[in-house]
Backbone bond lengths (Angstrom), bond angles and torsions (degrees), N, CA, C in turn:
res aa  C-N    CA-C-N  psi(-1)  N-CA   C-N-CA  omega(-1)  CA-C   N-CA-C  phi
1 M - - - 1.428 - - 1.556 113.72 -
2 D 1.309 118.49 139.35 1.433 118.65 174.75 1.499 106.62 -97.15
3 G 1.362 118.46 138.35 1.369 129.68 -178.97 1.522 116.20 -78.19
4 G 1.320 115.29 -4.75 1.480 117.11 -176.74 1.430 115.24 67.03
5 S 1.386 117.76 -121.45 1.436 122.77 177.25 1.588 106.76 -59.29
6 G 1.344 110.70 120.86 1.514 117.55 178.74 1.583 106.23 100.85
7 H 1.267 119.01 -13.66 1.443 121.85 -179.99 1.498 120.71 50.13
8 G 1.368 111.60 36.90 1.517 115.38 174.76 1.525 110.91 -76.67
9 N 1.371 112.13 143.89 1.471 117.32 176.37 1.612 114.24 -116.23
10 V 1.250 120.55 136.74 1.322 123.62 -176.35 1.519 109.33 -116.58
11 H 1.373 119.78 126.36 1.488 128.65 -175.69 1.476 111.27 -124.60
12 G 1.421 115.37 159.81 1.562 115.63 -179.96 1.541 101.81 131.79
13 H 1.249 113.81 176.84 1.519 126.11 170.99 1.524 108.64 -58.48
14 L 1.363 120.86 153.25 1.477 121.33 -174.49 1.555 107.05 -60.78
15 F 1.247 125.86 -47.62 1.459 120.61 -179.89 1.538 110.30 -53.44
16 D 1.311 118.10 -39.23 1.537 122.18 -178.85 1.595 107.94 -69.82
17 Q 1.313 111.08 -37.87 1.520 108.33 -173.90 1.613 106.34 -74.93
18 A 1.330 118.07 -28.60 1.520 116.27 -176.54 1.500 102.15 -68.19
19 D 1.339 125.19 -47.24 1.446 126.24 -173.56 1.545 106.84 -64.47
20 K 1.457 116.53 -43.42 1.496 113.86 -175.45 1.455 114.74 -70.88
21 T 1.338 112.06 -33.06 1.493 116.72 179.38 1.561 117.06 -63.75
22 L 1.304 107.64 -46.95 1.607 113.15 175.93 1.406 110.92 -61.67
23 D 1.488 120.29 -46.50 1.412 121.52 179.35 1.474 113.19 -60.90
24 L 1.383 118.94 -39.55 1.568 122.15 179.06 1.551 104.07 -64.04
25 L 1.312 121.02 -43.05 1.416 119.87 -177.70 1.530 112.55 -56.80
26 L 1.351 114.15 -44.28 1.453 123.09 -170.84 1.557 113.88 -80.79
27 T 1.371 114.19 -23.41 1.403 116.72 -174.40 1.502 114.13 -108.90
28 K 1.377 120.07 -16.64 1.445 124.81 179.31 1.489 115.69 -123.06
29 Y 1.400 118.70 -39.36 1.480 116.02 -170.24 1.533 107.39 -100.31
30 L 1.275 122.87 -26.53 1.403 120.29 -177.08 1.538 114.89 -97.41
31 R 1.302 123.16 137.48 1.395 122.33 -177.12 1.528 109.56 -96.71
32 A 1.264 119.01 113.17 1.454 119.33 176.22 1.437 112.37 -79.83
33 Y 1.323 115.96 154.82 1.575 120.54 173.13 1.586 105.84 -122.96
34 I 1.278 106.86 155.04 1.565 111.56 -178.24 1.425 106.89 -98.82
35 D 1.269 110.68 137.00 1.539 123.05 179.94 1.482 109.58 -131.89
36 Y 1.291 118.54 168.92 1.497 119.16 -179.96 1.501 112.00 -127.25
37 E 1.347 117.93 134.70 1.318 123.11 175.42 1.634 106.34 -111.85
38 G 1.295 112.77 99.11 1.617 115.83 -163.34 1.378 105.18 70.41
39 I 1.428 114.18 -122.27 1.523 129.00 175.96 1.467 115.70 -94.62
40 I 1.350 114.71 -6.14 1.497 123.88 -176.69 1.547 112.52 -85.95
41 R 1.390 113.49 113.55 1.387 122.59 173.74 1.553 114.52 -71.52
42 V 1.366 115.67 125.15 1.483 116.04 -178.57 1.493 112.02 -134.48
43 E 1.308 120.41 142.72 1.399 125.62 172.20 1.582 114.78 -75.22
44 K 1.261 125.23 128.99 1.324 124.86 168.94 1.569 113.13 -127.41
45 Y 1.254 111.58 152.06 1.433 121.49 178.16 1.471 115.99 -109.02
46 P 1.308 121.66 152.90 1.533 124.27 -174.92 1.445 110.35 -65.20
47 F 1.422 120.97 -20.92 1.490 121.74 176.69 1.585 105.07 -125.61
48 P 1.293 114.12 142.96 1.561 121.07 178.17 1.635 109.32 -57.99
49 K 1.304 112.83 126.01 1.444 116.94 -179.63 1.505 115.76 -53.47
50 D 1.406 112.91 -45.65 1.424 120.08 -175.34 1.449 115.33 -66.24
51 A 1.472 113.79 -29.97 1.473 123.53 175.79 1.513 107.72 -65.68
52 L 1.348 117.95 -49.00 1.455 122.21 -178.87 1.530 105.93 -63.40
53 R 1.237 122.69 -41.56 1.585 123.11 177.13 1.438 108.97 -57.00
54 E 1.331 124.17 -45.71 1.396 129.40 -179.68 1.479 113.91 -61.62
55 A 1.319 116.13 -38.44 1.544 124.18 177.16 1.515 107.87 -63.80
56 L 1.314 113.03 -47.53 1.529 122.23 -170.55 1.478 106.62 -64.35
57 L 1.535 117.07 -46.23 1.454 119.46 -179.01 1.555 108.24 -69.08
58 N 1.351 120.20 -36.66 1.343 121.55 171.82 1.434 117.52 -49.27
59 A 1.428 115.27 -48.93 1.484 121.27 -175.11 1.600 107.46 -71.13
60 I 1.368 118.38 -34.22 1.513 119.62 -178.17 1.529 109.13 -65.94
61 V 1.387 113.84 -43.11 1.559 117.86 -174.55 1.486 107.54 -73.88
62 H 1.263 125.13 -36.98 1.615 126.37 -175.50 1.434 110.11 -91.60
63 K 1.326 123.49 -9.66 1.538 117.71 -172.80 1.633 109.23 -64.33
64 D 1.407 108.41 151.06 1.470 114.03 176.84 1.594 103.66 -95.32
65 Y 1.326 116.42 98.19 1.385 124.61 -179.42 1.602 118.77 -66.55
66 G 1.426 112.77 -9.48 1.324 121.19 178.45 1.662 115.68 -76.41
67 S 1.454 107.88 -23.39 1.428 112.63 -175.49 1.517 109.39 -79.27
68 G 1.333 120.88 -20.56 1.477 114.49 -175.21 1.428 110.61 79.66
69 V 1.296 131.24 -8.78 1.462 131.71 -179.16 1.589 111.96 -83.37
70 P 1.342 118.54 115.28 1.528 120.75 -177.49 1.401 109.11 -62.81
71 I 1.455 116.77 153.60 1.372 126.29 163.52 1.518 110.89 -62.57
72 Q 1.419 114.96 126.78 1.375 119.34 -173.96 1.546 111.75 -111.91
73 I 1.272 117.18 135.01 1.437 124.36 177.52 1.562 109.21 -122.34
74 S 1.227 115.73 128.90 1.483 120.41 178.26 1.543 110.12 -117.40
75 V 1.119 116.97 131.26 1.567 123.54 -173.39 1.510 111.47 -117.21
76 Y 1.267 113.40 119.12 1.652 115.15 172.14 1.460 110.93 -121.46
77 E 1.364 116.91 -179.06 1.527 114.96 -178.96 1.418 114.57 -65.36
78 D 1.295 121.43 -34.84 1.495 125.62 -176.07 1.479 115.26 -110.99
79 K 1.275 122.47 -4.94 1.419 126.32 179.28 1.602 115.09 -153.25
80 I 1.302 110.73 163.17 1.340 115.25 178.42 1.744 108.66 -146.11
81 Y 1.365 109.76 135.01 1.557 114.10 -174.43 1.556 105.03 -109.57
82 F 1.280 119.18 141.79 1.433 129.79 162.35 1.560 109.20 -111.16
83 W 1.334 119.58 124.81 1.378 119.26 175.95 1.462 113.73 -131.98
84 N 1.342 117.68 137.11 1.549 121.00 172.88 1.499 109.31 -142.47
85 D 1.360 112.06 151.71 1.364 117.30 -176.54 1.587 118.69 -88.80
86 G 1.401 112.75 25.70 1.402 124.15 174.11 1.583 114.64 -63.45
87 Q 1.222 118.67 167.43 1.529 121.92 -178.94 1.565 108.99 -120.01
88 L 1.219 113.33 145.11 1.616 118.13 170.55 1.551 108.42 -72.71
89 P 1.269 119.03 154.27 1.401 120.21 170.64 1.507 113.99 -58.60
90 E 1.254 117.20 151.68 1.494 120.26 -176.27 1.453 116.37 -47.52
91 D 1.270 123.01 131.07 1.396 127.05 170.78 1.550 109.90 80.23
92 W 1.356 118.26 -2.72 1.461 120.57 177.97 1.604 108.68 -79.42
93 T 1.329 110.06 158.10 1.472 120.07 173.76 1.523 108.81 -134.21
94 I 1.391 118.25 178.65 1.385 124.60 173.61 1.474 110.87 -57.85
95 E 1.251 116.06 -31.48 1.577 120.58 -179.31 1.553 111.81 -64.75
96 H 1.252 114.93 -32.38 1.555 118.37 176.30 1.461 111.31 -72.32
97 L 1.338 124.25 -28.53 1.455 130.92 179.09 1.436 104.46 -70.76
98 L 1.328 121.78 -45.76 1.509 122.58 -166.19 1.513 111.65 -80.39
99 H 1.241 117.85 -3.54 1.428 121.70 -178.72 1.606 107.42 -121.02
100 K 1.261 115.58 163.86 1.430 119.95 170.34 1.422 118.12 -48.59
101 H 1.419 120.64 120.83 1.395 120.85 -166.37 1.608 103.61 -151.92
102 P 1.428 111.47 155.04 1.470 114.48 170.66 1.422 119.34 -69.72
103 S 1.363 120.85 156.68 1.314 116.59 -178.90 1.525 112.74 -91.48
104 K 1.294 113.19 126.77 1.500 119.84 -174.87 1.620 108.70 -135.39
105 P 1.324 110.10 73.96 1.600 112.04 -171.16 1.582 109.81 -76.12
106 Y 1.327 112.20 143.38 1.357 117.43 -175.83 1.541 115.73 -61.50
107 N 1.395 107.26 -28.16 1.541 116.64 176.41 1.500 107.97 -116.93
108 P 1.330 127.34 82.39 1.535 122.69 -172.40 1.547 111.75 -62.66
109 L 1.323 119.31 -32.62 1.490 123.92 -175.09 1.525 105.61 -67.20
110 I 1.375 121.60 -48.63 1.381 125.96 169.87 1.444 119.99 -53.33
111 A 1.394 112.25 -46.72 1.547 123.35 -178.45 1.689 102.24 -65.50
112 N 1.255 116.05 -48.40 1.497 116.08 175.35 1.549 117.87 -58.08
113 A 1.200 119.37 -35.37 1.403 128.44 172.48 1.528 114.26 -60.90
114 F 1.307 117.38 -46.64 1.437 130.01 -170.14 1.627 100.85 -79.89
115 F 1.385 116.48 -39.13 1.438 115.74 169.89 1.509 120.93 -61.28
116 R 1.330 115.08 -41.94 1.552 124.08 174.73 1.453 110.62 -66.85
117 A 1.297 117.13 -28.64 1.530 119.78 175.89 1.405 115.75 -82.76
118 G 1.302 119.99 -1.60 1.558 125.49 175.52 1.504 109.85 85.43
119 L 1.417 117.58 7.77 1.566 112.48 -177.55 1.522 109.77 -84.73
120 I 1.327 118.37 -22.60 1.359 120.90 176.90 1.564 110.32 -112.71
121 E 1.269 120.12 119.70 1.361 124.48 -168.39 1.478 113.36 -74.37
122 S 1.366 116.05 -48.04 1.418 122.40 -177.11 1.498 111.57 -146.30
123 W 1.220 123.16 152.56 1.460 126.63 -177.39 1.630 111.59 -72.70
124 G 1.288 113.50 132.96 1.543 114.11 177.46 1.399 120.66 68.91
125 R 1.301 114.95 16.46 1.555 125.72 177.83 1.440 114.63 -102.32
126 G 1.168 121.95 -7.96 1.571 126.32 -174.77 1.433 115.65 -50.28
127 I 1.361 119.34 -56.12 1.357 125.96 -178.22 1.542 116.46 -66.65
128 E 1.356 107.73 -39.25 1.509 114.35 177.03 1.450 108.30 -63.62
129 K 1.451 119.41 -38.31 1.497 117.36 -175.15 1.487 107.80 -71.77
130 M 1.466 117.19 -33.36 1.553 114.59 -178.46 1.512 105.00 -61.36
131 Q 1.394 119.86 -44.02 1.386 124.75 -175.42 1.474 114.21 -57.78
132 A 1.393 111.51 -43.37 1.469 119.55 -175.57 1.604 110.44 -74.53
133 E 1.324 116.58 -31.24 1.470 117.77 178.16 1.519 108.50 -74.35
134 C 1.258 122.98 -41.07 1.405 126.90 176.04 1.594 111.77 -57.60
135 K 1.415 110.85 -43.81 1.489 114.21 -178.88 1.505 109.22 -66.14
136 E 1.363 119.41 -43.69 1.407 117.19 -176.85 1.521 113.64 -68.91
137 A 1.309 117.97 -19.82 1.600 125.32 -177.82 1.454 106.41 -91.15
138 G 1.358 118.46 -11.78 1.468 116.34 176.88 1.489 110.95 84.22
139 V 1.200 121.89 23.13 1.473 121.48 -174.63 1.608 103.54 -117.18
140 P 1.263 117.10 160.52 1.511 124.84 177.99 1.506 112.47 -55.14
141 A 1.299 123.04 140.90 1.467 124.00 175.89 1.553 108.15 -63.62
142 P 1.297 112.48 146.63 1.567 112.82 -177.15 1.556 107.26 -68.45
143 T 1.278 118.68 156.30 1.349 131.40 179.97 1.612 109.98 -110.69
144 F 1.308 119.06 141.86 1.382 128.36 -172.95 1.561 108.38 -117.41
145 N 1.322 110.08 139.03 1.624 110.32 177.42 1.552 101.58 -144.97
146 Y 1.289 115.32 124.45 1.525 125.69 179.06 1.417 112.77 -121.20
147 D 1.245 119.87 125.53 1.556 124.97 162.56 1.525 110.07 -137.78
148 M 1.246 119.47 -168.78 1.416 120.00 -171.53 1.461 116.65 -66.82
149 S 1.327 114.54 -17.36 1.480 122.74 177.73 1.620 115.56 -82.07
150 G 1.293 113.06 -15.19 1.441 114.60 178.03 1.483 112.37 146.23
151 L 1.394 113.84 -166.26 1.519 118.99 -177.61 1.585 108.76 -122.10
152 M 1.337 113.18 126.67 1.371 117.12 179.39 1.566 110.00 -109.52
153 I 1.310 113.89 135.69 1.517 119.20 174.96 1.486 106.87 -116.34
154 E 1.140 116.69 124.98 1.594 129.35 172.94 1.443 116.15 -106.96
155 F 1.420 118.07 126.77 1.343 125.81 166.17 1.481 113.22 -115.36
156 R 1.366 112.85 137.85 1.448 120.38 -179.95 1.514 114.65 -114.93
157 S 1.195 126.69 146.06 1.376 130.26 171.31 1.413 110.46 -78.52
158 K 1.308 114.06 153.31 1.519 121.66 -173.23 1.478 115.79 -74.83
159 D 1.390 113.30 -32.19 1.475 116.32 -178.80 1.464 110.17 -156.04
160 V 1.427 117.49 117.02 1.347 127.04 171.99 1.452 115.74 -115.54
161 K 1.284 117.80 107.24 1.492 127.56 -164.84 1.636 110.20 -85.24
162 S 1.257 115.02 -10.26 1.502 120.85 176.88 1.412 112.98 -130.20
163 S 1.310 123.52 141.09 1.393 124.03 174.92 1.396 114.07 -73.00
164 P 1.330 124.09 156.08 1.528 124.47 -173.80 1.494 105.07 -78.27
165 K 1.473 118.76 -18.48 1.451 118.41 173.97 1.525 114.60 -79.67
166 S 1.367 118.43 -11.13 1.467 120.99 -177.58 1.504 112.41 -75.06
167 S 1.326 117.11 116.60 1.518 113.20 -177.69 1.570 101.54 -155.72
168 G 1.397 113.22 -169.46 1.419 118.56 173.58 1.432 117.60 62.82
169 K 1.428 119.91 -129.40 1.367 123.04 -176.26 1.444 114.47 -72.85
170 S 1.276 120.72 -30.60 1.519 117.85 176.03 1.485 109.33 -67.02
171 S 1.418 119.38 -38.40 1.512 121.14 -178.89 1.621 103.08 -62.56
172 G 1.210 117.99 -44.45 1.421 118.03 -172.48 1.457 109.36 -67.78
173 K 1.307 122.84 -38.75 1.517 123.60 -177.71 1.590 105.11 -71.69
174 S 1.312 118.22 -34.21 1.450 115.02 179.16 1.518 114.67 -65.71
175 S 1.422 108.37 -37.24 1.609 116.34 179.15 1.511 105.05 -65.73
176 G 1.359 121.96 -47.47 1.469 119.93 -172.08 1.575 106.11 -61.65
177 K 1.318 113.90 -42.27 1.524 119.69 -177.84 1.541 109.91 -56.13
178 T 1.365 113.35 -44.03 1.426 120.09 -173.81 1.609 106.86 -61.76
179 A 1.384 112.88 -45.54 1.473 120.19 -175.72 1.553 107.31 -59.38
180 V 1.254 123.20 -44.51 1.488 130.98 -178.49 1.536 101.21 -59.20
181 Q 1.305 116.86 -50.82 1.570 116.44 -173.13 1.480 111.01 -61.25
182 I 1.280 111.35 -39.42 1.488 118.13 -177.21 1.610 110.20 -62.51
183 I 1.320 116.44 -46.48 1.417 120.91 177.80 1.631 111.15 -61.16
184 R 1.301 114.84 -37.26 1.477 120.75 -179.09 1.503 107.23 -68.19
185 L 1.311 117.34 -51.42 1.474 118.31 172.65 1.468 118.91 -54.03
186 M 1.358 115.20 -40.04 1.465 119.18 -179.57 1.536 109.14 -71.09
187 G 1.311 117.59 -35.00 1.417 123.07 171.16 1.592 119.02 -55.10
188 E 1.397 105.01 -36.39 1.505 109.14 178.50 1.612 111.57 -87.73
189 N 1.329 116.58 -23.18 1.403 116.69 174.80 1.553 110.41 -150.38
190 S 1.380 117.27 105.87 1.436 121.64 -163.97 1.620 103.13 -81.54
191 H 1.267 120.36 -6.14 1.431 116.78 176.72 1.559 116.11 -105.08
192 I 1.285 110.69 14.35 1.504 121.45 178.49 1.518 111.11 -58.99
193 T 1.354 120.15 132.71 1.425 124.09 -172.00 1.705 103.17 -96.15
194 I 1.328 106.52 158.83 1.447 116.35 176.61 1.544 118.10 -52.93
195 P 1.324 113.56 -45.14 1.514 118.54 170.26 1.497 119.34 -55.89
196 E 1.291 109.14 -36.13 1.420 120.65 -174.70 1.660 108.15 -78.38
197 L 1.327 115.00 -33.16 1.476 117.03 174.80 1.471 105.53 -73.36
198 A 1.366 123.64 -41.22 1.390 124.86 179.64 1.527 112.32 -55.71
199 E 1.244 116.66 -44.02 1.528 126.17 -176.25 1.632 104.16 -66.29
200 A 1.294 112.66 -49.73 1.517 118.79 -173.13 1.467 110.53 -60.25
201 L 1.368 120.15 -38.25 1.442 126.43 -176.27 1.442 113.01 -97.13
202 G 1.358 123.69 -12.55 1.395 119.64 177.78 1.525 117.51 83.02
203 V 1.349 116.51 17.18 1.478 118.81 177.61 1.507 111.65 -123.10
204 T 1.296 120.40 -176.87 1.401 122.66 -175.50 1.530 113.37 -75.90
205 T 1.318 120.19 168.56 1.487 115.68 172.43 1.563 111.83 -74.85
206 R 1.377 109.58 -23.27 1.541 114.03 -179.60 1.529 107.14 -66.83
207 A 1.363 118.60 -43.27 1.422 121.23 -177.50 1.516 106.18 -65.34
208 I 1.322 123.99 -38.46 1.495 120.97 179.34 1.513 108.85 -67.14
209 E 1.489 119.79 -42.74 1.432 115.05 176.37 1.515 117.54 -58.18
210 K 1.319 114.49 -32.44 1.419 119.45 179.50 1.532 114.89 -66.63
211 Q 1.424 112.87 -45.81 1.416 120.60 169.88 1.509 115.25 -55.64
212 I 1.395 116.27 -45.40 1.396 116.79 -176.80 1.492 110.19 -69.87
213 S 1.302 117.63 -35.16 1.571 115.67 179.19 1.454 109.86 -69.63
214 N 1.387 124.96 -28.84 1.453 125.60 169.90 1.446 115.50 -64.06
215 L 1.319 115.08 -43.30 1.547 125.46 176.31 1.453 108.98 -59.06
216 Q 1.233 116.70 -46.26 1.538 122.54 -176.38 1.498 107.82 -68.37
217 K 1.345 121.00 -39.24 1.429 120.60 177.49 1.507 115.84 -73.75
218 N 1.358 118.61 -22.90 1.396 126.10 173.93 1.506 113.05 -84.53
219 G 1.337 116.44 -4.95 1.477 118.76 173.71 1.498 111.83 85.40
220 Q 1.405 117.86 7.94 1.388 120.35 -174.58 1.529 115.86 -91.42
221 L 1.417 114.77 -8.42 1.412 119.77 -170.87 1.667 108.00 -150.56
222 K 1.295 112.56 141.77 1.384 116.87 179.52 1.524 111.54 -141.05
223 R 1.410 112.53 140.66 1.594 115.48 178.10 1.478 109.21 -93.57
224 V 1.272 119.13 122.31 1.570 122.92 -179.45 1.630 103.07 -102.92
225 G 1.223 117.67 124.83 1.440 121.92 173.52 1.726 109.32 87.48
226 P 1.330 107.96 -176.54 1.571 112.41 177.61 1.492 118.05 -67.24
227 A 1.337 114.99 169.55 1.520 118.01 175.40 1.468 112.29 -51.50
228 K 1.441 112.93 -41.38 1.432 123.71 -175.26 1.537 107.22 -105.67
229 G 1.263 117.23 113.64 1.454 117.57 173.58 1.642 114.55 103.60
230 G 1.451 110.70 -9.66 1.401 116.50 178.11 1.612 112.99 -88.90
231 H 1.292 117.46 -163.63 1.459 117.48 176.54 1.476 107.88 -154.94
232 W 1.366 112.57 172.57 1.470 120.66 -173.42 1.524 106.22 -98.18
233 E 1.267 120.21 146.87 1.492 125.19 175.02 1.526 110.13 -131.99
234 I 1.244 113.85 120.29 1.474 125.10 -175.49 1.610 102.61 -82.99
235 T 1.329 117.07 116.45 1.563 119.32 -175.80 1.398 114.00 -99.16
236 I 1.378 121.23 -13.12 1.365 123.30 173.48 1.586 110.09 -134.07
237 K 1.267 116.55 128.44 1.477 112.31 -178.06 1.527 111.69 -71.68
238 E 1.364 109.64 148.83 1.512 110.93 177.95 1.464 110.35 -80.11
239 N 1.354 111.63 160.18 1.555 120.85 -175.60 1.584 102.36 -88.07
240 G 1.273 113.84 146.67 1.543 117.26 173.93 1.575 97.97 90.92
């Protein structure tokens, strides 16, 4: 399999490739953000993990292995593509895929092996599961594009607050502005929480945590007491 953005390649038997590819996507190519469920800190991804898993298994089961062309996965900040050169059953269109349909894998022996191994839960439900997982995660449903060269599945994140082209000085200025806003909000309420800061500033909790870490390293901020029940103490007054 070709890892697309970053040009990583995964080798081994098909079961191994499936595990390694999903692990590589989650640990190297996708940027998780920190969220809180009550007081529990959890890592979340811009695309639901189970939907990506179904797309990957779909590509493996339906790929035309006679072509020698690897499955290709391209990862961007706000979207991810899965492409393989498999073919739809004769006279099928994308409309057939998006509605209830019988299972007709391009490689029935591979599909049966994955089913017996417990990697595929039920026949013909992969696309339905992708859509359900995306709906539950609050992200757009995946889109499908098919032509003679193969099938493309595209996932998009629900909210990207910065353009992929934004970098350099503009990024630095935005980061500095966020730090100043954090200090001001903490000055108004020393007990303010990280999720409350993220909501007030319209950024992720991960971005807030990064800024707080920098402020603490620079000696501008100190946490007094435990994570729950403690408060923030500004140790150096902001300029302006």
